[in-house]
Backbone as CSV, one residue per row, in Angstrom:
resi,resn,N_x,N_y,N_z,CA_x,CA_y,CA_z,C_x,C_y,C_z
1,MET,28.083,-66.625,-58.181,26.911,-67.490,-58.085,25.735,-66.704,-58.645
2,ASP,24.992,-67.303,-59.559,23.892,-66.576,-60.189,22.605,-66.684,-59.366
3,SER,21.634,-65.858,-59.743,20.380,-65.802,-58.973,19.587,-67.098,-59.091
4,LYS,19.711,-67.811,-60.217,19.005,-69.086,-60.359,19.524,-70.101,-59.343
5,ARG,20.835,-70.155,-59.162,21.450,-71.068,-58.187,21.025,-70.695,-56.764
6,LEU,20.999,-69.382,-56.467,20.561,-68.927,-55.142,19.110,-69.324,-54.888
7,ALA,18.269,-69.186,-55.923,16.854,-69.556,-55.777,16.713,-71.055,-55.513
8,GLU,17.531,-71.882,-56.188,17.490,-73.328,-55.956,17.866,-73.655,-54.513
9,ILE,18.903,-73.007,-54.018,19.340,-73.238,-52.636,18.256,-72.798,-51.655
10,ALA,17.626,-71.646,-51.938,16.545,-71.149,-51.075,15.377,-72.125,-51.058
11,ASP,15.060,-72.740,-52.210,13.977,-73.728,-52.263,14.313,-74.954,-51.418
12,VAL,15.554,-75.410,-51.481,15.977,-76.556,-50.663,15.873,-76.199,-49.183
13,MET,16.289,-74.966,-48.837,16.192,-74.532,-47.438,14.751,-74.611,-46.965
14,GLU,13.823,-74.102,-47.775,12.418,-74.096,-47.378,11.873,-75.508,-47.275
15,ASP,12.193,-76.367,-48.265,11.716,-77.748,-48.248,12.190,-78.506,-47.020
16,ARG,13.424,-78.260,-46.590,14.013,-78.981,-45.465,13.827,-78.263,-44.136
17,GLY,13.244,-77.042,-44.158,13.044,-76.295,-42.917,14.325,-75.716,-42.348
18,LEU,15.323,-75.503,-43.198,16.601,-74.970,-42.731,16.512,-73.452,-42.584
19,THR,17.184,-72.908,-41.597,17.199,-71.467,-41.410,18.527,-70.856,-41.829
20,ARG,19.561,-71.688,-42.023,20.865,-71.154,-42.410,21.647,-72.229,-43.166
21,VAL,22.322,-71.796,-44.235,23.139,-72.717,-45.007,24.319,-71.952,-45.598
22,ARG,25.457,-72.609,-45.696,26.661,-72.012,-46.297,27.052,-72.894,-47.472
23,VAL,27.255,-72.262,-48.638,27.620,-72.986,-49.850,28.946,-72.435,-50.345
24,GLU,29.893,-73.335,-50.581,31.201,-72.930,-51.087,31.366,-73.533,-52.479
25,GLU,31.619,-72.676,-53.461,31.780,-73.094,-54.848,33.221,-73.550,-55.084
26,PRO,33.464,-74.343,-56.136,34.825,-74.810,-56.435,35.810,-73.669,-56.696
27,ASP,35.309,-72.512,-57.162,36.215,-71.392,-57.433,36.587,-70.622,-56.168
28,GLY,36.129,-71.070,-55.004,36.468,-70.426,-53.743,35.428,-69.421,-53.273
29,THR,34.432,-69.136,-54.095,33.366,-68.213,-53.699,32.487,-68.896,-52.661
30,ALA,32.170,-68.188,-51.596,31.297,-68.735,-50.557,30.126,-67.801,-50.366
31,VAL,28.947,-68.394,-50.173,27.731,-67.627,-49.922,27.031,-68.273,-48.748
32,GLU,26.549,-67.453,-47.841,25.797,-67.927,-46.696,24.393,-67.378,-46.804
33,LEU,23.391,-68.259,-46.746,21.991,-67.856,-46.794,21.378,-68.088,-45.433
34,GLU,20.618,-67.119,-44.989,19.958,-67.226,-43.695,18.572,-66.641,-43.835
35,ARG,17.593,-67.287,-43.196,16.236,-66.762,-43.244,15.619,-66.832,-41.863
36,ALA,14.792,-65.830,-41.594,13.998,-65.873,-40.372,12.863,-66.841,-40.635
37,SER,12.152,-67.272,-39.618,11.124,-68.278,-39.805,10.023,-67.826,-40.746
38,ALA,9.710,-66.524,-40.827,8.630,-66.062,-41.684,9.128,-65.284,-42.887
39,ALA,10.419,-65.008,-42.990,10.942,-64.184,-44.077,11.602,-65.044,-45.143
40,GLN,11.865,-64.453,-46.291,12.545,-65.124,-47.386,14.041,-65.191,-47.096
41,PRO,14.747,-66.161,-47.678,16.191,-66.225,-47.484,16.885,-64.986,-48.036
42,VAL,17.965,-64.592,-47.399,18.737,-63.424,-47.813,20.174,-63.876,-48.044
43,ALA,20.758,-63.485,-49.176,22.134,-63.857,-49.492,23.089,-62.944,-48.745
44,VAL,24.088,-63.547,-48.073,25.101,-62.790,-47.355,26.457,-63.251,-47.873
45,PRO,27.130,-62.434,-48.724,28.434,-62.857,-49.232,29.455,-62.931,-48.103
46,MET,30.269,-63.978,-48.118,31.279,-64.179,-47.091,32.652,-64.063,-47.751
47,PRO,33.496,-63.102,-47.345,34.822,-62.983,-47.947,35.694,-64.173,-47.528
48,MET,36.440,-64.666,-48.472,37.333,-65.785,-48.213,38.764,-65.252,-48.213
49,PRO,39.570,-65.563,-47.216,40.945,-65.095,-47.201,41.697,-65.641,-48.416
50,GLY,42.348,-64.761,-49.157,43.149,-65.156,-50.300,42.341,-65.539,-51.530
51,ALA,41.029,-65.456,-51.476,40.200,-65.828,-52.617,39.805,-64.585,-53.395
52,VAL,39.467,-64.790,-54.648,38.998,-63.681,-55.483,37.612,-63.290,-54.992
53,THR,37.388,-61.993,-54.832,36.100,-61.521,-54.341,35.071,-61.594,-55.453
54,ALA,33.923,-62.165,-55.155,32.832,-62.264,-56.126,32.144,-60.912,-56.253
55,PRO,31.480,-60.659,-57.380,30.748,-59.410,-57.513,29.687,-59.300,-56.426
56,ALA,29.392,-58.072,-56.048,28.414,-57.829,-54.985,27.033,-58.300,-55.422
57,VAL,26.287,-58.846,-54.475,24.935,-59.292,-54.731,23.995,-58.126,-54.455
58,ALA,23.070,-57.891,-55.371,22.114,-56.804,-55.181,21.279,-57.090,-53.948
59,PRO,20.927,-56.046,-53.177,20.113,-56.278,-51.982,18.752,-56.852,-52.357
60,VAL,18.278,-57.741,-51.501,16.987,-58.369,-51.727,15.929,-57.559,-50.997
61,ALA,14.885,-57.180,-51.722,13.804,-56.412,-51.109,13.015,-57.328,-50.189
62,MET,12.802,-56.890,-48.971,12.036,-57.663,-48.010,10.548,-57.414,-48.246
63,PRO,9.712,-58.451,-48.196,8.287,-58.252,-48.405,7.691,-57.423,-47.280
64,ALA,6.592,-56.743,-47.602,5.899,-55.945,-46.594,5.425,-56.873,-45.475
65,ALA,5.346,-56.339,-44.283,4.932,-57.141,-43.130,3.536,-57.705,-43.372
66,ALA,3.402,-58.997,-43.186,2.119,-59.661,-43.378,1.227,-59.358,-42.175
67,PRO,-0.087,-59.361,-42.394,-0.973,-59.143,-41.260,-0.816,-60.269,-40.241
68,GLU,-1.053,-59.955,-38.993,-0.933,-60.931,-37.908,-1.898,-62.090,-38.165
69,PRO,-1.386,-63.347,-38.196,-2.251,-64.492,-38.445,-3.260,-64.659,-37.316
70,LYS,-4.430,-65.163,-37.685,-5.489,-65.367,-36.691,-5.324,-66.723,-36.031
71,GLY,-5.905,-66.841,-34.858,-5.891,-68.105,-34.151,-4.710,-68.255,-33.212
72,THR,-4.720,-69.358,-32.499,-3.670,-69.687,-31.544,-2.721,-70.689,-32.182
73,GLU,-1.423,-70.443,-32.052,-0.432,-71.364,-32.603,-0.319,-72.612,-31.746
74,VAL,-0.257,-73.753,-32.408,0.115,-75.006,-31.758,1.566,-75.211,-32.149
75,THR,2.460,-75.192,-31.169,3.893,-75.251,-31.465,4.468,-76.626,-31.132
76,ALA,5.591,-76.922,-31.771,6.271,-78.198,-31.548,6.896,-78.214,-30.152
77,PRO,6.589,-79.219,-29.343,7.160,-79.295,-27.998,8.589,-79.845,-27.989
78,MET,9.083,-80.267,-29.171,10.415,-80.860,-29.269,10.857,-80.861,-30.722
79,VAL,12.103,-81.186,-30.943,12.629,-81.371,-32.294,12.268,-82.780,-32.729
80,GLY,11.786,-82.928,-33.957,11.447,-84.254,-34.452,10.791,-84.180,-35.811
81,VAL,10.192,-85.296,-36.204,9.513,-85.388,-37.497,8.011,-85.319,-37.273
82,PHE,7.348,-84.427,-38.024,5.902,-84.205,-37.924,5.167,-85.256,-38.738
83,TYR,4.186,-85.899,-38.107,3.319,-86.828,-38.821,1.874,-86.401,-38.583
84,ALA,1.115,-86.271,-39.683,-0.270,-85.826,-39.605,-1.219,-86.987,-39.314
85,ALA,-0.780,-88.216,-39.557,-1.636,-89.387,-39.391,-0.970,-90.394,-38.449
86,PRO,-1.781,-91.305,-37.874,-1.203,-92.296,-36.949,-0.303,-93.317,-37.626
87,ALA,-0.489,-93.558,-38.927,0.343,-94.514,-39.661,0.333,-94.109,-41.136
88,PRO,1.353,-94.502,-41.882,1.372,-94.179,-43.309,0.117,-94.711,-44.004
89,GLY,-0.510,-93.885,-44.820,-1.716,-94.274,-45.543,-3.002,-94.066,-44.774
90,ASP,-2.915,-93.822,-43.465,-4.121,-93.564,-42.661,-4.596,-92.136,-42.872
91,GLU,-5.823,-91.893,-42.507,-6.416,-90.562,-42.573,-5.733,-89.665,-41.531
92,PRO,-5.406,-88.411,-41.888,-4.783,-87.497,-40.911,-5.693,-87.278,-39.698
93,PHE,-5.068,-86.944,-38.562,-5.841,-86.664,-37.353,-6.808,-85.516,-37.576
94,VAL,-6.329,-84.441,-38.226,-7.164,-83.258,-38.480,-6.871,-82.702,-39.870
95,HIS,-7.820,-81.943,-40.400,-7.689,-81.205,-41.661,-7.989,-79.744,-41.353
96,VAL,-7.666,-78.852,-42.291,-8.095,-77.462,-42.153,-9.624,-77.482,-42.138
97,GLY,-10.205,-76.835,-41.146,-11.659,-76.816,-40.989,-12.177,-77.817,-39.976
98,SER,-11.331,-78.744,-39.518,-11.754,-79.732,-38.521,-12.053,-79.048,-37.191
99,LYS,-13.117,-79.455,-36.535,-13.438,-78.984,-35.185,-12.725,-79.905,-34.206
100,VAL,-12.020,-79.311,-33.244,-11.280,-80.105,-32.265,-11.696,-79.721,-30.849
101,LYS,-11.549,-80.655,-29.959,-11.836,-80.439,-28.539,-10.523,-80.492,-27.765
102,ALA,-10.474,-79.841,-26.633,-9.282,-79.852,-25.785,-8.900,-81.295,-25.470
103,GLY,-7.620,-81.612,-25.614,-7.123,-82.949,-25.332,-7.132,-83.871,-26.536
104,GLU,-7.749,-83.467,-27.644,-7.805,-84.291,-28.851,-6.441,-84.287,-29.548
105,THR,-6.025,-85.438,-30.077,-4.742,-85.547,-30.773,-4.803,-84.802,-32.095
106,LEU,-3.794,-83.941,-32.322,-3.710,-83.159,-33.558,-2.703,-83.754,-34.529
107,CYS,-1.604,-84.290,-33.993,-0.534,-84.832,-34.821,0.408,-85.615,-33.924
108,ILE,1.455,-86.155,-34.552,2.482,-86.899,-33.826,3.835,-86.316,-34.205
109,ILE,4.733,-86.230,-33.230,6.127,-85.871,-33.515,6.987,-87.040,-33.071
110,GLU,7.773,-87.553,-34.034,8.676,-88.651,-33.729,10.035,-88.074,-33.356
111,ALA,10.502,-88.421,-32.167,11.817,-87.975,-31.697,12.525,-89.184,-31.100
112,MET,13.682,-89.511,-31.636,14.487,-90.628,-31.145,13.674,-91.926,-31.102
113,LYS,12.954,-92.177,-32.194,12.152,-93.404,-32.374,10.964,-93.509,-31.416
114,VAL,10.620,-92.395,-30.741,9.465,-92.373,-29.854,8.405,-91.476,-30.486
115,LEU,7.161,-91.965,-30.566,6.061,-91.182,-31.130,5.381,-90.408,-30.001
116,ASN,5.368,-89.076,-30.126,4.799,-88.205,-29.101,3.577,-87.499,-29.671
117,GLU,2.424,-87.686,-29.029,1.200,-87.050,-29.485,1.201,-85.574,-29.092
118,VAL,0.734,-84.721,-30.006,0.521,-83.300,-29.722,-0.986,-83.125,-29.675
119,THR,-1.482,-82.593,-28.550,-2.924,-82.474,-28.362,-3.358,-81.018,-28.334
120,ALA,-4.647,-80.806,-28.581,-5.229,-79.463,-28.554,-5.335,-79.002,-27.108
121,GLU,-4.975,-77.743,-26.876,-5.075,-77.188,-25.526,-6.456,-76.616,-25.253
122,ALA,-7.217,-76.309,-26.316,-8.556,-75.735,-26.161,-9.418,-76.177,-27.333
123,ASP,-10.739,-76.023,-27.188,-11.666,-76.310,-28.278,-11.482,-75.275,-29.375
124,GLY,-11.736,-75.656,-30.606,-11.650,-74.708,-31.706,-11.713,-75.392,-33.050
125,GLU,-11.346,-74.623,-34.081,-11.335,-75.111,-35.456,-9.926,-74.958,-36.015
126,VAL,-9.451,-75.960,-36.751,-8.125,-75.890,-37.368,-8.197,-74.892,-38.517
127,LEU,-7.461,-73.787,-38.388,-7.465,-72.732,-39.399,-6.382,-72.939,-40.438
128,GLU,-5.236,-73.495,-40.020,-4.102,-73.656,-40.926,-3.194,-74.757,-40.389
129,ILE,-2.664,-75.569,-41.300,-1.634,-76.541,-40.945,-0.358,-76.024,-41.596
130,CYS,0.630,-75.700,-40.784,1.819,-74.958,-41.227,2.964,-75.827,-41.724
131,VAL,2.911,-77.131,-41.518,3.991,-78.020,-41.951,3.397,-79.199,-42.719
132,ALA,4.222,-79.825,-43.525,3.792,-80.980,-44.311,4.150,-82.271,-43.580
133,ASP,3.416,-83.314,-43.881,3.661,-84.618,-43.293,5.091,-85.057,-43.608
134,GLY,5.828,-85.463,-42.588,7.202,-85.922,-42.760,8.251,-84.834,-42.621
135,ASP,7.820,-83.572,-42.418,8.778,-82.469,-42.256,9.477,-82.549,-40.902
136,LEU,10.747,-82.150,-40.888,11.484,-82.012,-39.637,11.073,-80.683,-39.010
137,VAL,10.692,-80.699,-37.738,10.286,-79.473,-37.047,11.243,-79.189,-35.899
138,GLU,11.407,-77.913,-35.607,12.253,-77.485,-34.503,11.393,-77.179,-33.295
139,PHE,11.991,-77.195,-32.121,11.282,-76.842,-30.894,10.673,-75.453,-31.053
140,GLY,9.399,-75.310,-30.760,8.736,-74.009,-30.802,8.226,-73.590,-32.174
141,SER,8.507,-74.374,-33.223,8.015,-73.980,-34.546,6.502,-74.230,-34.613
142,CYS,5.833,-73.402,-35.412,4.378,-73.472,-35.524,3.978,-74.695,-36.344
143,LEU,3.155,-75.563,-35.764,2.650,-76.742,-36.461,1.330,-76.424,-37.143
144,MET,0.449,-75.730,-36.424,-0.867,-75.366,-36.957,-1.447,-74.237,-36.127
145,ARG,-2.521,-73.659,-36.652,-3.243,-72.593,-35.942,-4.684,-73.067,-35.705
146,ILE,-5.142,-72.798,-34.502,-6.503,-73.167,-34.121,-7.213,-71.901,-33.649
147,GLY,-8.426,-71.685,-34.123,-9.186,-70.495,-33.748,-10.517,-70.840,-33.188
């Protein structure tokens, strides 16, 4: 499997919010990609019994540790789909730079056809929105940062 194909798979993982994926090629070669929530995907070759072993993949250099992000994380209280606005085409609840008060609605997470509001726990300013409208989010994943 070439590096271009691995990069395409890594892009799909990021777009879909996946943390692990296994790809098996028609020639029997299998590759498993796994990424931590803040790190880049890393290729992990998986030996297949009775299959021809693929050439070794060069180690991927891990980026230097990023500085600790500022603000308080607003995390997903459940698994579901993130919506920034109350309805398609409506103005989002908040933007980067929006001032929010405790109890104010920040976004909606749809889980099992139920819309659940996520509210601010304290007053502050939206510093970063970490997910895109319509993204699938996991329990505990960072939705936005408020400072």
